[in-house]
N, C-alpha and C positions, 0 to 999 in steps of 0.2 A: 815071249822072249824078246821080240823086237821092241816092245814097250819098255822093258827093263833096260835095254841098250840105249834107248832114247833118253830115259831118265838119267842114265849114267853120262850120256853126252851133255845133258843140261847141267849136271853137277860139275863136270869138267869145265864147262863154260863159266860157271860161277868161280871156280878156282882161278881161271885165267883172268877174269875181271878183277878179282881181289888182288892178284899179283901185279896187275898194272898199277894199282894204287900203292902197293908195297914197293914196287920198283921206283916209282916217282919219289917216295920218301927216302929210300936207302941207296939206290943206284948200285946194287951189288950183283954179282954174277949169279948167285943162288936164286934171287928173285926173277932174274931174266930167264934162267933155265926153267923154273917152275911156271912162269908165264907162258913160255913156248910149249912146254909139255902139256899144260892145261888146255890151251887152244888146239894144239895138235891132236890130243886125245879126243877132244870135243868133236872136231871135224871127222875124225876117223869113226867114232861111234855114231855120229849123225849119218854118215854115209852108209854104214852097216844097217842102221834102222830103216833107211830109205829104200833098201832092197825089197822090203815087203810092205812098208807103210806108204800111203800117198804122200807125195812131196809136200803139198800145201799143209797137210795135217802135221807131218813130222817137223817141218820148219817152224810152224806156229807154236807147237808145244815146246820145242827146243828153245826158241826165243823167249817164250813165256817163263820157262824155268830159269833161264839165264838172267833175264831182266828182273823178275820178282826176287829170285834168290840173291842177286847182287844188291838189290835195294834193301833186303832184310839184313844181309851181312854188313852193309854200310851202316845201318842203324845200330847193330850189335857191336861191331868192331871199331867203327869210326865216329860214333856219336851223331850220326846224321839225324835229321828231323824225324820224329815219330808222330807227326800230326795225324789225326784220325782219318782225314781225307786221303792221305798218302797210303795208309794201311788199307783203307777201303778199296782203293784202286789196285793194290797188290792182290787183294782177295778176288777182285773181278778178273784180273789176269789169270790167276790160278783156277778160278771157276771156268773160265773159257777153255783152258787147257783140258780140264776134266771133261767138259762138254764135248770137245773134239774127240776125246778118247771114247766117250759113250756112243757117239754117232759113227765112229769109224770101224 
């Protein structure tokens, strides 16, 4: 269950990051509310997951989901570079997160 909560925390982190970009484009209150809600929920779920997962593992996985997810969403939503090296390193980040799950 703690791993599902941690994944949810990472997904909320992705929402927060996407809403930062959206807020810079539109500067409206809806984007600001979603930005705050995304990061707030992310920290809440991360703290819940850390009740039973080791801090280093939980933080690394949370960061990996947020960083790789934001990079993928940047490619899909904002036309950011899809260079093969960029995709390779996103895969490396996700593989490291899976590896931490396996050894924890």
